[in-house]
Each structure stands twice: as C-alpha cells, then as structure tokens.
C-alpha positions, 0 to 999 in steps of 0.5 A: 500500500505504501509502495502504491502511495509513493508511486502516485506521489512520484507520478504527481511530481513528474506531471507538474508543469515546469517554469524555465528561466533564461538570462542572456547575461548571467545564465548558464546552459549547464544549469537546470533553468528552474529558477532565476538563479539557475537560469539558462543562457540561451533560448535554444536550450530552454525551448527544447525542454518545453512540454504542455503546461510549461512556462518559459520566462525571459529576464526582463528587458534583456536583448537575446541575439537569437531566435525562439523556435518551438519544437513541441505542442501545448494542448487546449487545456495545457498551453505552453506559455512564454512570458517575455517580460518586454525582452528583445529578440534581435537578429543583428550581427556586425558586418564581417570586417574582413569581407570587404572588397573595394570596387570603384567610386567609393563603393565597397562590396561584402559578399553573401547570399542572404538576400533570397525569397521573402528575405530582405536583409537590412543594414544599420549604422552604429546608431542603429539607423537604417541606411539600406536603400532600394537602389543600384550600387552606383546610385548610393549616397555616401554613408548608405548601403544596398543589400541584393542577392550578391551581398552588401554594397556600401559607399564610403565617404572620401578616405574612409573604409567600411570598417570605420562605420561599425555596420550591423546587418540583419543576419538572422531570418526571423524572431519567433518561429513556428513550424506546425506547433499549436496551443502556445501563448506568447506575451510581452515580447519584442522582435526586431532587426530580422531579415524576414519576419519578427513573428513567423508562423508556418504549417498547421498551427492552431490555438496560438495567442499573442499579447502585447507584442512588438515587431519592428525594423524587420526586413519583411513583416512585423507579424505573419502567418501562412498556410493553415494557421489559426492565431489571435493577436491582442495588442501589438505595435508593428512598425518600420517593417516592409509590412506591419502584418502580412497573412496569406493562404487559408489561415485564420487570424483575429487582431485586436488593438493593433497599431500598424504604422510607418511601415515601408510598404503596407500596414495590414496586408491580408491574402485569403483566409478569414480575418478580423481587425478591430479596435485598431489604428493603421497610419502613415504606411508608405505604399498603402494602409490596408490591403485585402486580396484573394490567395491560392492554397493549392499546395494545401489541397484547396481548389482556387474557387474555395471560399477560404481563398477568395477571403472574408474580411471584417473590420470594426472600430478601425481608424486609418489615416495618413500615408500614401496610396489607399486607406482600404483596398478590396481586391478582386473577388474579396468580401469585406464588411466594414463597420464603424471605421474612419478613413482619413487623409490618405490619397484614396479612401476606398479602392474597390476592384472588380468583383469585390463585395464590400459593405460599409456600415456607419463608416466615415470616408473623408478628406482623402486627397485624390478621391474618397471612393474609387470603384472599378467598372463592375464590382460584384456588390457595394453597399453603404448604410448610414455612411459618410463621404466628404468631400464627395470626390468619387471615381467610377471606372476611372472617371470622376463621378458623384454619389448620385451616379454611384447610387444608380450603379449600386444603391446606397442605403440610409443617409449615406449622402450626408457629410460628417459632423465636426463635433467633439465626438468626431474629433476624438475619433468616435464616428458620428453620422447625421440623419436627414433631420441633422440629429447625431446618430451614435456610432461606435464609442471608440476608446483608444486607451485600450491600445497600450502601444498608442502614444502621442496620437493627434486627433485627425480632425484638429477641432476644438470647441469651447468647453464653457460656451460651446460656441467657438471653433478652432483649427491648428492645421497640424493634421487636418486641413479645413481649408482644402477646397480650391476653385478657379473662375472663370470656370470655363478655363479652370482646367488650364490652372493647377491649384491646390490647398494641402498641409505643408511643413514649409511655414507655420504660424504655430505648431509645425504645419499650415495649409499651402495654397498654390495656383499656377496661372497661364498667360492668356491675353483674353484673361488678364485676371483670375479668381482663386476661391479658397473654400472651407469644408462645410461645417454641418455642426454650426447651427447658428450664424458666424459672428467672428472669425480670424485666421493667419495669412502668410504673404510675400508682398505679391500685391494680390487682392483678397476678400473674405466671406461667409457662404450660408446653407442657401448659398447666399454670400455674405461679404466681409473686409478685404485688402492687398497682400503687401506684407511679407510674413504672417498677418492675422486677418479678422472679421467681427460681424457684430461690429462690422456686419456685411454690406454686400450680399449675393445669390442664395435666398437673398434674405441677407440672414445667415442660414445655418447649418451648414456654413462655409468660410471663403477667401477670394484671391484676385490675381492679375496676370497681364498676359504673363504666366504667374504663380501664387503661393500663400499659407493659412494657419490657425483658423478660429470662429465663433457662432451666436445670435443672428446679426441684424440685417445690414442696410444698403 
C-alpha cells in the first residue's frame, strides 16, 4: 500500500508543469533553468525542454541575439506559455570586417547570399539607423548601403573604409518561429532587426495567442502567418517593417488593438483566409494602409474557387489615416464588411476592384486627397448604410463621378449622402453620422486607451470647441486641413490652372504645419485676371450664424487682392473686409460681424440672414496676370470662429 502511495506521489511530481528561466547575461546552459538563479543562457536550450503546461520566462528587458523556435505542442487545456517580460529578440550581427572588397567610386562590396525569397536583409549604422536603400550600387549616397542577392554594397565617404562605420546587418531570418506547433501563448515580447519576419508562423498551427507584442525594423513583416494557421493577436505595435502584418493562404487570424504604422510598404496586408481587425489604428504606411486580396492554397489541397481563398474580411472600430496610396483596398473577388471605421487623409479612401463585395456600415470616408471612393467598372456588390463621404470626390471606372451616379450603379442605403459632423465626438475619433433631420446618430464609442502601444496620437480632425460656451471653433492645421477646397473662375478655363490647398511643413504660424495654397496661372491675353476661391469644408455642426472669425495669412508682398466671406446653407454670400497682400510674413486677418456686419450680399435666398447649418468660410484671391504666366503661393494657419445670435440685417 505504501509502495502504491509513493508511486502516485512520484507520478504527481513528474506531471507538474515546469517554469524555465533564461538570462542572456548571467545564465548558464549547464544549469537546470528552474529558477532565476539557475537560469539558462540561451533560448535554444530552454525551448527544447518545453512540454504542455510549461512556462518559459525571459529576464526582463534583456536583448537575446537569437531566435525562439518551438519544437513541441501545448494542448487546449495545457498551453505552453512564454512570458517575455518586454525582452528583445534581435537578429543583428556586425558586418564581417574582413569581407570587404573595394570596387570603384567609393563603393565597397561584402559578399553573401542572404538576400533570397521573402528575405530582405537590412543594414544599420552604429546608431542603429537604417541606411539600406532600394537602389543600384552606383546610385548610393555616401554613408548608405544596398543589400541584393550578391551581398552588401556600401559607399564610403572620401578616405574612409567600411570598417570605420561599425555596420550591423540583419543576419538572422526571423524572431519567433513556428513550424506546425499549436496551443502556445506568447506575451510581452519584442522582435526586431530580422531579415524576414519578427513573428513567423508556418504549417498547421492552431490555438496560438499573442499579447502585447512588438515587431519592428524587420526586413519583411512585423507579424505573419501562412498556410493553415489559426492565431489571435491582442495588442501589438508593428512598425518600420516592409509590412506591419502580412497573412496569406487559408489561415485564420483575429487582431485586436493593433497599431500598424510607418511601415515601408503596407500596414495590414491580408491574402485569403478569414480575418478580423478591430479596435485598431493603421497610419502613415508608405505604399498603402490596408490591403485585402484573394490567395491560392493549392499546395494545401484547396481548389482556387474555395471560399477560404477568395477571403472574408471584417473590420470594426478601425481608424486609418495618413500615408500614401489607399486607406482600404478590396481586391478582386474579396468580401469585406466594414463597420464603424474612419478613413482619413490618405490619397484614396476606398479602392474597390472588380468583383469585390464590400459593405460599409456607419463608416466615415473623408478628406482623402485624390478621391474618397474609387470603384472599378463592375464590382460584384457595394453597399453603404448610414455612411459618410466628404468631400464627395468619387471615381467610377476611372472617371470622376458623384454619389448620385454611384447610387444608380449600386444603391446606397440610409443617409449615406450626408457629410460628417465636426463635433467633439468626431474629433476624438468616435464616428458620428447625421440623419436627414441633422440629429447625431451614435456610432461606435471608440476608446483608444485600450491600445497600450498608442502614444502621442493627434486627433485627425484638429477641432476644438469651447468647453464653457460651446460656441467657438478652432483649427491648428497640424493634421487636418479645413481649408482644402480650391476653385478657379472663370470656370470655363479652370482646367488650364493647377491649384491646390494641402498641409505643408514649409511655414507655420504655430505648431509645425499650415495649409499651402498654390495656383499656377497661364498667360492668356483674353484673361488678364483670375479668381482663386479658397473654400472651407462645410461645417454641418454650426447651427447658428458666424459672428467672428480670424485666421493667419502668410504673404510675400505679391500685391494680390483678397476678400473674405461667409457662404450660408442657401448659398447666399455674405461679404466681409478685404485688402492687398503687401506684407511679407504672417498677418492675422479678422472679421467681427457684430461690429462690422456685411454690406454686400449675393445669390442664395437673398434674405441677407445667415442660414445655418451648414456654413462655409471663403477667401477670394484676385490675381492679375497681364498676359504673363504667374504663380501664387500663400499659407493659412490657425483658423478660429465663433457662432451666436443672428446679426441684424445690414442696410444698403
């Protein structure tokens, strides 16, 4: 009996889960690894011992110059857990000092064959600044490198050798690597400076969970899954990679609380499978922001017409802003549901390809430079319920169109022709839409505090409303341009004039940016003068007349005449003061409508009363060319206005 009890006790000890510790500074692989004092030195030693229910703990904040590769599975009841404790896995190694061969014109070559497939190795200087350039060796600038299939090419400054620069390269392939392992949880881990991916998952994996991870400065992806993988990512900061996320084949992924920013190509790049992205921010990526595409998985036995391969995508509570290309591209045959999202300040808001199916629900698409919506000739289906497009710049089959034309092509539902509300809720990026009676309909109450890696985030619509009176509005032009619309008269000749109003860091009255207003007028003997009209967005949230407004105007003593006005909801113009740009530098332009009511009116309903909402603020510039080509460039900043009781009608 005692023998049986002893065996049972021994069996219970044998089956207990273990916690293994790794310390890259003071660890030793000859130890047991079962306590911080007996920690292993390498991840490779510890990972080979892991079994279901075990935990791997990294020493807090240390840098491990190796990959973490798994060889065993956890189980649904006993997953393997990695506690990264904000440790860093790094793929950097010094570039070999004895491998350089001098070519010509200051170019040196270090031969290796690491550049292959999806591997995009990078070179960093002694300050860990990226100095790799996607160019030919002969085009390199001094102090920069390019890494192609033949190795590293580096251009030195005169009289220097590459070894003077203490160069480092991303010689290791990926940080965290799975090749068919399942039921593993990875927490609080940073992967940086790998030639391929920060987090790389292949094969048939399921039950993978990642929480509070960072993938940065990698050659390909910050995070990537392939083949037949199921994974959940909860809180991740993915930046300065080629792609923040790139998932392919018949895999399934769910992302919550992702910040994908400043990646060289695409923020979130999804191919086939089923994907969900919620409570996330995608911004300032170099080529495009979110891409949805179909994908093949014939190597897994899937037919190309399998629903998993065309892709099913779900986006909710996602803010996309800044950067180049499109906010969201839905590729051919893809299917996407987009709910409570906001797409701002890219080149194109939504780009919808042939045979794609895209449904928008309570979503805002606004202030994208080229168009809010670019629809291919024959999409399978496009539907928008209670969504906003503003301004209404639409491309249909490559040609300029309108929401009304889109409505006949693929009917919009609800109130999708309404413009967005400039309100405190919208300013804090909680989408709010107007119904036809101009009441605010609640969308998602998005709370950015759920994203731990979000810092110094500026509101995309720079809008402030007085907390005391609720009657004043201000814009500082740091991330949003409320004066983004330019028009030319005579309209019949406007196509000959290049004109724009865009945010610029060339001048600023406050902060770092202002709106640069530019127009290039041709020489035309029949047109000695032109009118450049700078229109604000339509302020739908302004339900009382404007009583005071001011802004700062940067002039260059060009002698161009200007005049300001308010355009009310009926289209009636209420003209204010004007002058001549006879100064250089910043000047504040003001109009107090209570003290100096308008005396000139034009158009609209002719009642000489500001009808609101909406209202627009306008500046007219009269440019005389006198049969000579002429450019006009001015800057505007710090727009401020108040609203209040209706001003008295002015007497002629």
